[in-house]
C-alpha positions in Angstrom: 18.6 13.8 -2.0 17.0 16.8 -0.3 13.3 17.0 0.3 13.2 20.1 -1.9 14.4 18.1 -4.8 11.6 15.5 -4.7 9.4 15.1 -7.7 5.9 16.3 -6.7 3.2 13.7 -6.6 1.3 15.9 -8.9 4.1 16.2 -11.5 5.1 12.6 -12.1 6.7 12.2 -15.5 3.9 10.6 -17.5 6.2 9.1 -20.2 8.5 7.6 -17.6 5.5 6.1 -15.9 4.1 4.6 -19.1 7.5 3.0 -19.8 7.8 1.6 -16.3 4.3 0.1 -16.5 5.2 -1.5 -19.9 8.4 -3.0 -18.5 6.6 -4.3 -15.4 3.9 -5.8 -17.6 6.4 -7.7 -19.7 8.4 -8.9 -16.6 5.4 -10.1 -14.7 3.8 -11.9 -17.6 7.0 -13.7 -18.6 7.9 -15.0 -15.2 4.7 -15.4 -13.2 1.2 -16.8 -13.6 -1.2 -14.2 -12.3 -5.0 -14.0 -11.8 -6.8 -10.9 -10.9 -10.3 -10.7 -9.2 -12.4 -7.8 -8.3 -11.1 -5.3 -10.8 -14.5 -3.7 -10.9 -13.9 -2.5 -7.4 -11.0 -0.3 -8.4 -12.0 3.4 -8.7 -11.2 5.4 -11.8 -9.3 7.8 -9.6 -8.8 9.1 -6.2 -8.9 10.0 -3.5 -8.4 6.5 -2.2 -5.9 4.6 -0.1 -4.9 1.2 -1.5 -4.0 -1.1 1.4 -2.4 -4.5 0.7 -0.4 -7.2 2.4 3.3 -7.3 1.3 4.8 -10.5 0.0 7.7 -9.1 -2.0 8.9 -6.8 -4.8 6.5 -8.3 -7.3 3.5 -6.9 -5.4 3.7 -3.4 -6.7 4.6 -4.4 -10.2 1.7 -6.8 -10.5 -0.8 -4.3 -9.2 0.3 -1.6 -11.6 -0.1 -4.0 -14.6 -3.7 -4.7 -13.6 -5.2 -1.4 -13.0 -5.3 2.0 -14.9 -5.0 4.5 -12.1 -1.5 5.3 -10.9 -0.6 4.5 -7.4 1.7 6.7 -5.3 3.4 4.2 -3.0 4.6 5.1 0.5 8.1 3.7 0.9 10.8 3.7 3.6 13.3 6.6 3.1 16.2 4.2 3.1 15.2 3.1 -0.4 15.9 6.6 -1.7 19.5 6.9 -0.5 20.9 5.5 -3.7 21.0 8.4 -6.1 19.8 6.6 -9.2 17.2 4.3 -7.6 16.0 7.2 -5.5 15.5 9.3 -8.6 13.5 6.5 -10.2 11.3 6.1 -7.2 10.6 9.9 -7.1 9.7 9.9 -10.8 7.3 7.1 -10.2 5.6 9.2 -7.6 6.7 7.3 -4.5 6.6 9.1 -1.2 9.5 8.6 1.2 8.8 8.2 4.9 11.0 8.0 7.9 9.6 5.0 9.8 11.5 5.8 13.0 9.7 9.0 13.8 6.6 11.1 13.0 7.4 12.3 9.5 5.4 15.4 9.0 6.8 16.1 5.5 5.7 12.7 4.3 2.3 13.2 6.0 1.8 16.5 4.2 2.7 14.8 0.9 0.2 12.0 1.5 -2.6 14.4 2.4 -1.7 16.5 -0.6 -1.9 13.6 -3.0 -5.3 12.5 -1.6 -6.7 16.0 -1.8 -5.5 16.1 -5.4 -7.6 13.0 -6.1 -4.7 10.6 -6.3 -4.5 7.0 -5.0 -1.9 6.3 -2.3 -0.6 2.8 -1.8 0.3 1.5 1.7 1.6 -1.8 3.1 0.4 -1.4 6.7 2.7 -4.1 8.0 5.6 -2.0 6.7 7.7 -5.1 5.6 7.6 -8.2 3.5 5.8 -10.8 5.5 6.4 -14.6 5.1 3.4 -16.8 5.4 4.6 -18.2 8.7 5.1 -14.7 10.1 1.7 -13.3 9.2 0.1 -13.8 12.7 2.9 -12.0 14.4 3.1 -8.7 12.3 0.9 -5.9 13.7 -0.2 -3.4 11.1 0.5 0.3 11.5 -2.4 2.7 11.8 -1.3 5.4 9.3 -3.6 4.4 6.5 -6.6 4.5 8.9 -5.6 8.0 10.1 -5.2 9.4 6.6 -8.5 7.8 5.5 -10.3 9.5 8.3 -8.5 12.8 8.0 -9.1 13.1 4.3 -12.4 11.2 4.1 -10.8 8.8 1.6 -12.1 5.3 1.0 -9.7 2.4 1.6 -9.3 -0.1 -1.2 -8.3 -3.5 0.3 -6.0 -5.7 -1.9 -5.1 -9.3 -1.0 -2.1 -11.1 -2.5 -2.2 -14.8 -2.2 1.5 -15.8 -2.1 5.1 -14.6 -2.5 6.3 -14.2 -6.1 8.4 -17.1 -7.1 9.6 -17.6 -10.7 7.0 -19.6 -12.6 4.6 -19.6 -9.6 0.9 -18.7 -9.4 -0.2 -15.6 -7.6 -3.8 -14.5 -7.1 -4.5 -10.8 -6.4 -8.0 -9.8 -5.2 -9.3 -6.3 -5.1 -12.0 -5.9 -2.5 -14.9 -3.5 -2.2 -13.9 0.0 -0.9 -14.2 0.5 2.8 -15.6 3.9 3.9 -14.9 4.6 7.5 -16.9 7.9 7.7 -15.8 8.7 11.3 -15.6 12.1 13.0 -12.2 13.7 13.1 -12.0 13.5 16.9 -11.9 9.7 16.6 -8.3 10.1 15.7 -7.6 10.9 19.4 -8.7 7.3 20.4 -5.5 5.3 19.8 -7.2 2.0 20.8 -10.0 2.6 18.3 -7.6 3.5 15.5 -5.3 0.5 16.2 -8.3 -1.8 16.2 -9.5 -0.5 12.9 -6.0 -1.1 11.4 -6.2 -4.7 12.5 -9.8 -5.0 11.2 -8.8 -3.7 7.8 -5.8 -6.1 7.6 -8.2 -9.0 8.4 -10.3 -7.9 5.4 -7.2 -7.8 3.2 -6.1 -11.3 4.1 -9.7 -12.6 4.0 -9.7 -11.7 0.3 -7.2 -14.5 -0.3 -8.7 -17.0 2.2 -6.5 -16.3 5.2 -7.9 -15.8 8.7 -5.7 -13.1 10.1 -5.6 -13.6 13.9 -2.7 -11.8 15.7 -0.8 -13.9 18.1 0.6 -12.3 21.3 4.3 -13.0 21.1 4.5 -13.1 24.9 2.4 -16.2 24.8 -1.1 -14.8 25.1 -4.2 -15.7 23.1 -4.7 -14.5 19.6 -6.4 -11.1 19.2 
């Protein structure tokens, strides 16, 4: 599917979106036991960047059933290769990104969504992370860069456990994080990477996890 054929983040099919939310609500309520905390921290609209840990496919569904604003999720481009599934993702307002290079088209779409007062959803660790792998997965800094560039607050969301049939999952929405940093701070890679880790720590702290990265070469936690 060509980039020209993408559904614009500003023209998501409203009826399709409502139907998808209804189906997600039914599925999530039937098969899982959920609790939501901190819903008062969710803004009525954008611009904002929702940052969460990623436990599985249920994450996105559960978040959409709990809050009113629509989230435009950033997703790896490989998910869009299947014609039908890719079309569904585009209608849901997802933004495909090439994780193997600097994807300028995706960057423009993210900035456009934020400047049009939308909420963009990001999993900074860019993959589903098992509990035993949490200390080893370093977050990417894209969410930090977009937050600074567009002066958008970050909404941290912590998800307590992977979704298993009949299992309990706690989802906590934290208070928005306003970085308010000068644009030239984007040139300091160490600063930006450090902020990405700090935000991820705040995400995990919402569900009681002390996120300390472990140097896989045998060094001390960071």
